[in-house]
N, C-alpha and C positions, 0 to 999 in steps of 0.2 A: 113292604120291603124297601120302597123308595124312602119312606119316612125314616126307617132305621138306618139306611145308608147316610142320609143327611145328618141324622143325630150323631152317628159315629164320626162323621167328618167334623162336626161342630165341637164335639167333646174332645176329640183326640184319642189316640190309642189307649193311653193310660187310664183315663176316666171311663172310657167305653168298656174296657175289659174289667175294670173295678166294678162298674155297674152290673155287668153280666154276672160276675161271681156273686155279688151282693144279692141280686134277684134270685139266682139259683138257690143260694143258701136260705133265703127267706121262704121259698116254697117248702123246703125241707123243714123249716122251723115250725110250721103248723103241726107237724107230727111230733117234733121234738118237744114242743110246748105241751102237748097232750101227755107225753111221757114224763116230763119233769114236774108238771103241775098237778097231774091227776093220777097217773099210773104209779109213780114212785111213792107219793104219800099215801096212796090207797093200800099198797101191799107192804111197805116198810113201816113198822111201828115207830112212834116218836122216839123211843129209847134207842133205836138204831139209826134213825134218819140223820142225826147229826154226825154219824160216823162215815157217811158216804164220801164227803169231801176229803177228810184225812186219809181214807183208804185210797182214793184216787191219787192224791198227792204222794202217798207212800209208794204206790205202784210206779208212778212217774219217777220218783227218786231212785228206786231200784233199777230202773231202766236207763239211768243217766249214762253209763258207759256206752250203751248201744246208741243212744241219742247223740252223744258227742261224736261217736264214730261216723254216724250218718251226716251230721252237720259239717264235719271235717271235709267231706267230699262234695258238699253242695256247690261251693264255688267252682270247683274243678268240673263237676258235672255241667254246671251252667256254661262254663267257658267252652268245653268240648261240644256241647249241644249247639251253641250259637255259631261255632266254627264249622259245624257239620262234620266233625271228626268222629263219625259213627263207629268206625273200627276200633279206635282208641276208647271211645265211650263204652263199647261192649266189653272190652278188656277190663276197664275200670269197674263197671257194674259187677262183672263176674268175680273179680277179686274181692270187692266189698261184700258180695253175697257170701262167699266162702268164709271170710274172716268174721262176719257177723254171726254166722251159724255157730262158730266156735265160741264166740263171746256169749251167745244166747245160752248155750249149754252150761258154761261156767257160771253165768249169772243166776240161772235157775237153781243150780246146786247150792250156791252160797245164800241166795235169797230165801230158799225153802227152809233154811235153818233158822233164820231170824224172823220170818213172818209170824209164827205163833206167838212170839214175845210181844210183837207190836199189836196183834189182835187182842191179846190179853189186856194191854194197857188201855185200849179204847173200848173195852168191854163188849167184844164181839166174839161169839162162839164160832170157831173156825169151820168145821165140817169140810166141805169141798171148796170153801171160799178162797183159801190161800193159793192153791194151784191155779184157780181160775183167774185171780188177779195177776199172778205172775205171768201166765201165758198171754193174757190180754194186754198187759203193759208192754211186754217185749214185742208183741206183734205191732202195737201202736208205734213203738220206737223204730221198728224195722220198715214200716210202710213208707216213710218219707224218701227212702232210697229210690223208690220207684216213682214217687210223686214229683221229685225234684226235676227230672228230665222233662216232664209235662210242663212244669212251671217255666223252666229255662227256654223251652221251645215255644213258649207262649200258646200252648194248646189249651186255652182257657175255656173253649166250648166243651172240650172233652172233660175238663175238670168240673165244669158246671153240671154236666149230666151225671157224673159220678157222685157229686154231692147230693143231687136230687134223689137218686136211687138209694143212697145209703140210709136215709131216714126210714123208709118203709121196711128195709131189711132189719134195721135195729129194732123197730117196733115189733115185728113178727118174732124176732129172737126173744125179746123180753116177755111177750105174751105167752110164749111157749115155756119159758123157764121160771119166771117170777112166781107163779102160783105154787111151785114146789119149794123154793128157797129164795125169798125175796131179794136179799142183798146179792147172793150169788147170781141170780137171774139178771140183776141189773148189770153186773160186770160181764156176763155173757153177751148181753146186748151191746155193751161198749166195745167188746172185742170183735163183734161182727163187722163194724165199720171199717177198721183198718184191714181186716181180712179181705173184704170185698174190694177195697181200694187197691190192694196189691194185685189181685187177680185182674181187675179192670185195667190197671196201669200196664201190666205186662201185655195184655191183649192190644191196647192202644199204641204201644211202642213196638209192636211186632215188626213193623217196617224197619225201624232204626236198629233193632236187634238182629235183623236178618243179614246185616253186613258182616263180612269176614273180620274176625278179631285181628287187630294190629298190635305190634309190640308197643307196650306202654310203660310197664313197671321198670324203673331204674333205681340205682342207689340214691341219686339225688331226689327223686320223687318220694322214696321211702323216708328219707331224712326230713324233707319238707313237711310231709303229712304227719310224721311223728311229732314235730313241733306244734303243728296245728291241733293235733289230737290232744296234746297236753293242755294247750290253751283253752280249748272248748270244754274239756273235762273239768278243769278247775272252775271255769265260769258257770257251767251248768250245775256242778255240784253245789256251789255257793247259792245259786238261784234256787235250786231244788230244796236245799236245806232250809232256806228262808221260808219258802212256801209251806214246806212240811211242818216246821215248828209252828207257824201261824195257825195252820189247820188243827194241829194237835191241841194247841192252847184253846182254840174255839170249842173243841170237843171235850177236853179234860177239865179245864178250869172254869168254864161257864156252866150255869145250870142247864139241864137238858132242854128246857123250853127255849132258852136263848140260843143254844147250839142248833136246835132244829129250826128255829125261826130264821137264823142266818142262812141256812140252806134254802128256805122258802123265799126269802126276800131277794137272794142273789139269783133266783130263777128269773126275776124281772129286771134286776139291775144289770145282769149280764147281757140284756138286749142292747145296752149301750156299746158293747164290744163287737156287735155284728158288723158295723161299718169298718171298724178298725181291722178286724180279721180279713175282710175283703181287700182293704187297702194294703195291708202288710203282705198279703200273698202276691199282689200284682206289683208292688213297689220294688221288690227284690231285683227282677231282671232289668227294670227300667233304670233304677239307681245305679246298677252295675254298668249299664251302657253309658250313662252320664259320666260316671267316674272314670271309665276306660278312655273317654275323650278328654280327660283332664279338666272337666267342668265341675262346678259346685252343684250338688243336689239339694242345697239348703232351701231354694224356692219350692222344690217339690215337697220337702218335709213340712215347710210352713203351710202350704196349701192343704195338704192332707190332714195336718194337725188342726187347722182351722175348721175343716169339715167335720172332724170328730167332735171338737168342742161345741160347735153349733148344734149338731144332731143330739149330743148328750144333754145339752142345756134344755132343749125342747122336750126331750124325753123325761128329764127330771121334773120339769114344771108340770107335765101331765100327771106323773105319778104322785105329786103332792096332793092332787085332788082325787085320783082314782085308786091310789094304793090300798087304802083301808077297805073300800068296798070289794075290790078284787080278791084280796086275801080272805075276806069273810066268806066268800062263796066256795072256797076250795075245801077239800077234805080236811077236817080238824081246823078249818080256817078261823074259827072264833078265837082260838088260842093264839094264832099268829097275827091277827089283825092289829093288835096294839103295837106291833113292831113296824107298822107301815112307814114310819119316819126313816127307817134304815134304808129304804129303797133309793130315794134321791141321794142320800149320803154315800151309799155304795156306788152309785152311778158316778159321782164326783171322783171317787177313788179310782174307778176303772178308767175314767177319762185321763187322769194324770198318768196312769200306768200305760195307757195306749200311746200317748205322745212319746214316752220313754221307749216303748216297743218299736215305734216307727223309726226313731232315731237310731236305735241299736241295729235294726234290720238293715237300714241303709248303710251304716258303717261296716257291717259284716259283708254286705254285697261288694263293697269296695276293697275288701281284704285289709281293712284298717281296724285293728283290735285294740287300739290304745285306750278306748273307753273302759275296757275290762280291767285296767290297772287300778281303777278306783271303784268300779261297780262290784267287782268280786269281793274285795274286803268289806265293802259296805253291807253286802248281803250276809256275810259271815257275822259281822258285828251285830246286825239286826237279830239274827238267830240266837246269838250268845246272850245278848241283853234281855231278849224276851224269855229265854229259858231261866236266866238268873232272877228276873222279876217274878215270874209265875211259879218257878220250881225251886224257890229259895229254901224250901223245907229240907231238900236233899243236902244243902250245904250249911244247915243251921249249926252244926257242931264246929264248923270252921270259921264262921262269921261272928264278929262282935255282936253283942246283944242289941246295941243301938241300930246297927245296920239291918238286922233281922226284923226289928220292930218297924223300921222305916219301910222295908219291903212289904211287910204284912199290911201296913196301912195303905200303901199305894199299889197293891196288887190289882191285876185285871180280873174282875169278878162279874162283869156284865158285858153285854153286847156293845153298848155305847163306848165303854172304856176301850174295848178292842178296836173299834172303828177309829177312835182317836189315834191309836197307835198305828194302824194301817195308813191313815191319812198322813201322819208325820213321815213315815218311811217313804211313802210314794212322793211326797213333796221334796224330800232330800234327794231322791233319785233324779227327779226332774231338774232340780237346781244344779245337780252335777252335770246333766246333759247340756243345760244352758251355758254353764261356764266352759265346759269342754268344747262345745260347738262354736264358741266365739272365735276360736283360733283356727277353725276349719273353713276358711274362705274357699279353698279349692282342695278337693280330696281326689287324688289320682289313684286309680286301681293299681295296687302294688303286686299284682299276680306276676310271677316269674314266667 
């Protein structure tokens, strides 16, 4: 205990809590690794394996209205939590809970109508899959409303325990469901994590919710949140559209072996995001505090980005040597082993996106959404260009023959071609952050 106290004092609160979250998540990752690398490829056949990622992205896209609604209140939840205004916090949470329930019902009705069309496009038989994906995605979008107060109150020990317990719950859910319908069982397991998180968060916030509700909602607050909701909806819709189109192209336009191989190699390349996810979770309240004091959080972004780059570089170097042998020993690994080179490449893409994520998280914590003015249209342009390049056959009657020929010759038909595209768009986003950040010497929290 004395050693831990000294280590905490030496590291400081930010790095100590980041280390705590990181270690907790890594304990859970032993189970998640078993799920992603053994259980999923064992039960889900190759012709459906490549559909897992587009299904996940489609579910997230459908839940954008609820996700935007939750993010709209994150800063306010953070402010009220830090100010210990628990009566107003309770009124805010209750209002958000009621409104989200209405959004959830409307979203399920609308999404249920379009889900069969999407499943047909990615060659998946629906069965019970559609409704499971819808429910799971909306629960996942709803869960942060209860997780944000834990984050704002810096209850990182509680968050660590929830993360550790979530993994075995997910495993047990999948073991029970996947033998009956593999893909449906996968999403049952995915839905179990936010469900448990909601229940655990409510229990852990019991003290804060025991306060008597105080008057909170006013015309000015409704107006301010209305503007923020519009901003977040546009931003998340563009971001979700970009991710969805990328995953659809990976599934539809690439050979099934390339599509399935991408799923397998990203099980390893996503390890590079472990540190980023921990840092992004802890950076929000700390960067918000720094911005509230009128100081620059640029040093914090530089330090966290450097940590991500160094860790990712080491990981990429390791997988250059062990990527092929590890893929070879997995279920159907002989088919995926030739794609080992995609692991370090994907790690590089994740590293760039992680730096962009740290920057955008810090900006949002300071109530500065100016970066969305160029990030939102950039994501929309990425989706449109990718659709035009890979789905030009739909527009062949409207395009000149020369353009159709050019698009046909330069189409994305392999995993390496898609990785080139993902690298380019990630680099453009990073360049935008670097240019935008040069004028942000001091970012003051603009919360009213």
